[in-house]
C-alpha positions as CSV (number, residue, x, y, z in Angstrom):
1,M,162.1,44.8,71.1
2,T,164.0,45.3,67.5
3,D,162.2,48.9,66.9
4,E,164.1,49.6,70.1
5,F,167.5,49.1,69.1
6,L,169.1,51.8,67.0
7,L,172.0,51.6,64.7
8,D,174.4,54.5,65.2
9,H,179.0,55.1,65.2
10,R,178.5,52.8,68.6
11,C,177.8,49.7,66.2
12,K,181.2,48.2,64.8
13,G,180.7,48.6,61.0
14,Y,178.7,51.6,61.1
15,P,179.6,54.7,59.2
16,L,180.4,57.1,61.9
17,H,179.2,60.3,60.4
18,A,175.9,58.6,59.1
19,A,172.9,59.0,60.6
20,P,171.5,56.7,63.0
21,S,169.0,54.5,61.9
22,R,166.6,51.5,62.8
23,P,168.1,48.1,61.1
24,A,164.2,48.1,59.0
25,D,164.7,52.0,57.6
26,L,168.7,50.5,56.1
27,G,167.6,49.7,52.7
28,Q,166.5,53.2,52.0
29,R,170.3,54.7,52.9
30,G,171.0,53.1,48.8
31,W,174.4,51.8,50.6
32,N,176.2,49.7,48.6
33,V,178.5,47.2,50.8
34,L,181.4,47.4,47.2
35,A,180.8,51.1,47.3
36,G,182.6,51.9,49.7
37,D,179.3,53.2,51.8
38,L,181.0,51.1,54.8
39,P,184.0,50.4,56.1
40,L,185.3,47.3,56.0
41,P,185.0,44.3,57.4
42,I,181.3,44.1,57.1
43,A,179.9,40.6,57.4
44,V,176.7,41.0,55.7
45,I,173.5,38.6,55.1
46,R,172.7,37.9,51.2
47,E,169.1,38.3,50.6
48,S,168.3,35.5,48.6
49,A,170.1,33.0,50.1
50,L,168.2,33.2,53.3
51,A,164.6,33.6,51.7
52,H,165.7,30.5,50.0
53,N,166.9,28.9,53.0
54,L,164.3,29.6,55.2
55,T,161.9,27.9,53.0
56,W,163.5,25.5,52.7
57,M,164.1,24.3,55.9
58,Q,160.1,24.9,56.6
59,A,159.6,22.6,53.4
60,Y,162.0,20.2,54.6
61,A,160.0,19.9,57.9
62,E,156.8,19.6,56.8
63,R,157.3,17.1,54.3
64,K,159.5,14.6,56.9
65,G,155.8,15.7,59.4
66,V,158.0,17.1,61.9
67,A,158.1,20.3,63.5
68,L,161.1,22.8,63.5
69,A,162.2,25.0,66.3
70,P,165.3,26.6,65.3
71,H,168.3,27.1,67.7
72,G,168.8,30.3,68.1
73,K,171.9,30.7,69.5
74,T,173.0,30.7,66.0
75,T,172.1,34.0,64.7
76,L,170.8,35.8,68.7
77,S,168.7,38.0,66.0
78,P,165.5,38.9,66.9
79,E,165.0,39.8,63.0
80,L,165.9,36.3,62.3
81,F,163.4,34.9,65.2
82,A,160.5,36.8,63.6
83,E,161.6,35.2,59.6
84,Q,161.5,31.6,61.5
85,L,158.8,32.1,62.9
86,Q,156.6,33.6,60.2
87,A,158.1,30.9,57.9
88,G,155.9,28.1,60.1
89,A,158.6,26.9,63.0
90,W,156.9,25.3,65.9
91,G,158.7,27.4,67.9
92,L,162.6,28.4,68.5
93,T,165.3,26.3,70.5
94,F,167.7,27.4,73.4
95,A,170.7,27.2,75.6
96,T,170.1,29.6,78.4
97,V,167.1,31.4,79.7
98,Y,169.2,35.0,78.8
99,Q,168.9,33.8,74.9
100,L,165.4,32.0,75.8
101,C,164.3,36.0,76.9
102,V,165.3,37.2,73.6
103,G,162.9,34.9,71.6
104,V,160.3,35.5,73.6
105,E,160.7,39.5,73.1
106,A,160.6,38.2,69.5
107,G,157.7,36.3,69.8
108,A,158.6,32.9,70.1
109,R,155.2,31.0,72.7
110,R,157.4,27.7,72.6
111,A,160.6,27.2,73.4
112,I,163.0,24.3,74.2
113,I,166.4,25.3,76.9
114,A,168.3,22.5,75.2
115,N,170.4,22.3,78.6
116,Q,170.2,21.7,81.9
117,V,168.8,25.0,84.4
118,L,169.1,24.6,88.0
119,C,170.2,28.0,89.3
120,D,168.3,30.2,91.5
121,A,168.7,33.2,88.9
122,D,167.9,31.3,86.2
123,L,164.9,29.7,87.7
124,D,164.1,32.8,88.6
125,G,164.0,34.9,85.1
126,L,162.2,31.3,83.3
127,H,159.7,31.5,86.2
128,A,159.2,35.4,85.5
129,L,159.0,35.1,81.9
130,L,156.1,32.4,82.6
131,Q,154.0,34.8,84.8
132,R,154.1,37.7,82.4
133,H,153.3,35.6,79.3
134,A,150.6,33.2,80.1
135,D,150.4,31.7,76.5
136,L,154.0,31.1,77.1
137,R,155.2,27.5,77.0
138,V,159.5,25.8,78.3
139,W,160.7,22.4,78.3
140,F,164.2,22.5,79.7
141,L,166.5,19.9,80.3
142,I,167.1,17.1,82.9
143,D,170.2,14.7,83.3
144,S,170.5,13.7,86.4
145,L,168.4,13.3,90.4
146,A,171.4,16.2,91.4
147,Q,170.0,18.5,89.3
148,L,166.4,17.4,90.2
149,R,167.0,18.2,93.6
150,C,168.6,21.6,92.8
151,I,165.0,22.8,91.1
152,E,163.2,20.8,93.9
153,D,165.1,22.7,97.0
154,W,164.5,26.3,94.8
155,V,161.1,25.7,94.5
156,E,160.6,25.1,97.7
157,R,162.4,27.4,99.3
158,R,160.5,30.2,96.8
159,G,157.1,28.6,98.1
160,H,156.3,28.0,94.3
161,T,154.5,24.6,95.1
162,A,152.3,25.9,98.2
163,R,150.6,27.9,95.9
164,G,150.1,25.1,93.7
165,E,151.9,26.4,91.1
166,R,152.2,24.4,87.7
167,R,154.9,22.3,87.7
168,L,158.2,23.1,85.3
169,D,158.2,21.7,81.6
170,T,160.8,19.1,81.5
171,L,162.7,16.6,79.3
172,L,164.7,13.5,80.1
173,E,168.3,14.1,77.8
174,M,170.2,11.3,76.9
175,G,173.8,11.4,75.9
176,V,176.6,9.6,74.5
177,P,179.5,8.2,77.0
178,G,182.4,10.0,76.4
179,Q,180.4,13.1,75.5
180,R,178.1,16.1,77.3
181,T,175.5,15.4,79.1
182,G,172.9,12.9,79.1
183,C,172.1,10.1,81.0
184,R,173.9,7.1,79.8
185,T,172.0,4.2,80.4
186,L,168.4,2.8,80.5
187,E,168.3,1.9,83.9
188,E,169.4,5.9,84.9
189,A,167.6,7.1,82.7
190,L,164.2,5.8,84.0
191,A,165.1,5.6,87.4
192,L,165.5,9.5,86.3
193,A,161.8,9.7,84.7
194,Q,159.9,8.1,87.6
195,A,161.6,10.6,89.9
196,M,161.0,13.5,87.4
197,A,157.3,11.9,87.4
198,A,156.4,11.7,91.0
199,S,157.7,15.0,91.4
200,P,155.8,18.6,92.9
201,A,158.7,20.8,90.6
202,V,158.9,19.2,87.3
203,Q,156.8,17.0,84.7
204,L,158.4,15.3,82.4
205,G,156.9,16.4,78.3
206,G,159.1,14.0,76.8
207,V,162.8,12.8,75.8
208,E,165.5,14.9,74.3
209,C,169.1,13.8,72.3
210,Y,171.4,16.0,70.3
211,E,173.5,13.5,68.1
212,G,176.5,16.4,66.5
213,G,178.6,15.5,68.7
214,V,179.1,11.5,67.2
215,A,178.9,13.1,63.5
216,R,182.7,12.7,61.4
217,C,181.5,13.9,58.1
218,D,181.7,10.0,57.0
219,S,177.7,9.0,55.8
220,E,178.5,5.3,57.1
221,H,180.1,6.4,60.2
222,D,177.5,8.5,61.1
223,A,174.7,6.8,59.9
224,R,175.7,4.1,62.0
225,E,176.5,5.5,65.6
226,V,173.6,8.4,65.2
227,T,171.0,5.3,64.5
228,A,172.5,3.9,67.7
229,L,171.5,6.8,69.7
230,V,167.8,7.0,68.1
231,R,167.3,3.1,68.9
232,R,168.6,4.1,72.5
233,V,166.6,7.2,72.9
234,T,163.4,4.9,71.8
235,E,164.2,2.6,73.8
236,V,163.9,5.4,77.5
237,A,160.9,6.7,75.4
238,R,159.2,3.1,75.2
239,A,159.8,2.5,79.0
240,C,158.7,5.6,80.0
241,D,155.6,5.5,78.5
242,A,154.9,2.2,79.3
243,Q,155.0,3.0,82.9
244,G,152.8,6.2,81.8
245,L,155.6,8.9,83.0
246,F,154.8,11.4,80.9
247,A,152.4,13.9,82.1
248,D,151.2,15.8,78.6
249,A,148.9,14.2,75.8
250,E,151.0,14.5,73.5
251,I,155.1,13.0,74.2
252,L,158.0,15.6,73.0
253,L,161.1,13.3,71.2
254,T,163.7,16.6,69.8
255,A,166.7,15.8,68.7
256,G,168.5,17.3,65.0
257,G,171.9,19.3,65.4
258,S,172.9,21.0,62.1
259,A,175.0,18.1,60.3
260,V,173.3,15.4,60.3
261,F,169.6,15.9,60.9
262,D,168.1,13.9,58.5
263,L,169.6,10.5,60.5
264,V,167.2,11.8,63.3
265,I,163.9,11.8,61.8
266,P,163.5,8.2,62.7
267,L,163.3,9.1,66.2
268,L,160.4,12.4,65.7
269,R,158.6,10.2,64.3
270,T,158.6,7.1,66.7
271,Q,155.3,5.2,66.7
272,G,153.5,2.4,68.8
273,L,153.2,4.7,72.1
274,S,150.1,5.3,73.9
275,K,150.0,8.8,73.2
276,P,150.8,11.0,69.5
277,V,154.3,11.7,69.6
278,L,155.2,15.3,68.7
279,G,158.8,15.0,66.9
280,V,160.7,18.4,67.0
281,L,163.7,19.3,64.6
282,R,166.1,21.7,66.4
283,S,168.7,22.4,63.9
284,G,169.5,26.4,63.7
285,C,172.6,27.0,61.5
286,Y,170.6,26.0,58.5
287,I,169.6,29.8,58.1
288,T,172.9,31.1,56.6
289,H,174.6,27.4,56.1
290,D,178.4,28.5,56.1
291,H,181.5,27.8,53.5
292,G,183.3,24.8,55.0
293,N,182.1,22.1,58.2
294,Y,178.2,22.4,57.5
295,Q,178.6,22.8,53.5
296,R,180.3,19.0,54.0
297,F,178.1,17.6,56.2
298,L,175.3,18.9,53.9
299,K,176.7,16.7,50.5
300,H,176.3,13.8,52.4
301,V,172.7,14.7,53.5
302,E,172.1,15.4,50.0
303,Q,173.5,12.2,49.1
304,R,171.6,9.8,51.3
305,E,168.2,11.9,51.1
306,G,168.8,11.6,46.8
307,L,168.7,16.0,47.1
308,D,169.6,18.4,43.9
309,D,169.2,21.5,45.5
310,S,169.4,22.7,49.5
311,L,171.3,24.8,51.1
312,R,172.6,27.5,50.4
313,P,175.9,29.6,51.7
314,A,174.5,33.2,53.3
315,L,177.3,34.5,55.7
316,E,180.2,36.0,54.5
317,V,182.6,39.1,55.5
318,W,183.8,41.7,53.1
319,T,187.5,42.6,53.8
320,L,189.6,45.4,52.5
321,V,193.2,44.2,50.6
322,Q,194.9,46.4,53.4
323,S,198.6,45.8,52.5
324,V,200.9,43.6,50.2
325,P,204.1,43.6,51.5
326,E,205.9,40.6,49.4
327,P,204.9,38.6,46.5
328,G,202.6,35.6,47.9
329,L,200.3,37.5,50.5
330,A,198.5,40.3,51.2
331,L,197.1,40.8,54.6
332,L,193.4,41.3,54.7
333,S,191.4,44.0,57.2
334,G,189.8,41.3,58.9
335,G,190.7,39.0,62.0
336,R,189.5,36.6,64.5
337,R,187.2,39.6,65.8
338,D,185.1,39.3,63.0
339,V,185.2,35.9,62.1
340,S,184.7,32.3,62.8
341,Y,187.9,30.5,63.3
342,D,187.5,27.6,65.9
343,L,186.8,25.0,63.1
344,E,188.5,25.7,60.1
345,M,190.3,29.3,58.7
346,P,187.7,30.9,56.3
347,V,187.8,30.5,52.5
348,P,187.7,33.3,50.5
349,V,185.4,33.1,47.6
350,R,184.6,36.6,46.2
351,W,186.7,39.5,44.4
352,A,186.2,42.8,43.5
353,P,188.9,44.7,42.1
354,R,189.3,48.6,43.8
355,H,186.5,50.8,42.5
356,E,184.3,48.1,40.8
357,R,180.5,47.7,41.8
358,R,180.2,43.9,40.4
359,A,182.0,41.0,41.9
360,A,184.4,37.9,40.7
361,S,184.6,34.6,41.5
362,I,188.0,33.9,43.9
363,P,191.1,33.8,41.6
364,T,192.3,30.1,42.3
365,G,194.6,29.2,44.8
366,W,193.8,32.1,47.1
367,T,193.8,30.9,50.2
368,V,193.9,32.2,53.9
369,S,195.9,30.3,56.2
370,A,196.5,32.8,59.7
371,L,193.9,35.1,61.0
372,N,195.4,38.0,64.1
373,D,193.4,39.9,65.9
374,H,192.0,42.3,62.9
375,H,194.1,40.5,59.7
376,A,193.8,37.7,57.9
377,Y,196.8,36.5,55.9
378,L,195.5,35.8,52.2
379,R,197.9,33.3,50.2
380,Y,198.3,33.4,46.2
381,D,200.7,32.4,44.0
382,P,202.5,35.3,42.1
383,A,203.0,33.5,39.5
384,T,199.7,32.7,38.0
385,G,196.5,34.5,37.8
386,P,196.1,37.8,39.3
387,A,197.5,39.6,41.9
388,P,195.2,41.2,45.2
389,A,196.1,44.6,45.3
390,V,196.0,47.3,48.1
391,G,192.2,48.6,47.9
392,D,190.7,45.5,46.7
393,R,188.0,43.8,48.2
394,V,187.4,40.1,49.1
395,A,184.7,38.0,50.9
396,L,185.3,35.3,53.2
397,G,183.1,32.5,53.2
398,I,183.2,30.9,57.2
399,S,183.0,28.1,59.3
400,H,180.4,27.9,61.7
401,P,178.2,30.7,61.2
402,C,177.2,30.5,65.5
403,T,180.7,32.3,66.2
404,T,180.5,34.8,63.2
405,F,177.6,36.1,64.4
406,D,178.6,36.5,68.0
407,K,181.1,38.9,66.4
408,W,179.0,41.3,65.2
409,R,176.2,43.8,67.2
410,W,174.3,44.0,63.6
411,L,174.5,42.9,59.8
412,P,173.3,44.0,56.7
413,V,171.9,42.4,54.7
414,V,172.3,42.5,51.1
415,D,170.7,41.6,47.7
416,D,173.4,39.6,44.8
417,E,174.6,43.0,43.7
418,G,175.6,44.2,47.1
419,T,173.0,46.9,47.8
420,I,171.4,47.1,51.7
421,T,168.1,46.3,52.0
422,R,168.0,46.0,55.5
423,A,169.4,45.1,58.7
424,I,169.5,42.8,61.6
425,S,170.8,43.2,64.7
426,T,172.3,40.3,67.2
427,R,172.1,39.9,71.4
428,F,174.8,38.3,72.3
């Protein structure tokens, strides 16, 4: 499916005058981001950091003895999904049935939908994918009897039980009071697990949680709160196992956002159950990392794990200095339509004066103070250091890659000199 996507003038950031190209063939053009070959702004992925992150995270999971199912919502890119699977990922994680379809087209045959599925259209779509791909297994989350009744009603109305079709694979979700979805108490969870195990519509494969909502980028706090969640989930898994509620030969336990993924490893390696445990880590943002939120969290992971080298920022948005209307202020040609801003402002990370093909480190004190739809406000001190000039290029580092990827239909992959080697597409 990825080869069917064609880059052309309908894609933001692609030169209007250029002939169409398949993403994999774009490297043959010899284009360079700093040579004026593409209009700015343009979001790019640095090849060296991307390759490093793919290898590092897979090795981390293997070293910890857990499986990796990266969350696909980060990039929603078939090309990157294929690379994650090729690197050794057990499967992929998604938030919706639509996203699952993109992953299946990219080659995923094991997937977790880390979300509730209950409306007819989504259940119909999931059923169609499972019928179309005999080797596909998909687990989704259930956190209430009300949701289970919706699924059972759908199964009855569609006649799937009468035809003797396999029950849907599901996971019991445990949550945190005041946070998002998931059962709040052991009693609630066990009652739901019993109903799931007895249901003609679903079978219980394991237990899931998401720990990111309790993280505060404070190692003492995060370790305490995540450990408490891990203990609650482990207690639920043991209670379900004691009653023989799990359907498969192994029990699937899964967690792991991108901020404090190290702290859930004890859950994924739970011992003492009556069946083997398959622990699945679901971190997604690792593939490109960032220059802000996850970079700060990662420093704590490195300290807890004793790591000298881990993930590297791979995603940046190159912009053009289009106006310097007054001392201390430059306007860049990139804004809310191009770069993430849901957590914090982007960070200037590299700078290339006009006509220069080599990027330098950003001068001290350059910051982005605000964004409009198509402008970034670059602030600098005109009394110290170099000042930006019209025609210069400024690369912005991002905080939270998910909300940069969804602003682009495609992204060039570049080497360390800015030469485009290929491209990836997205399916948002």
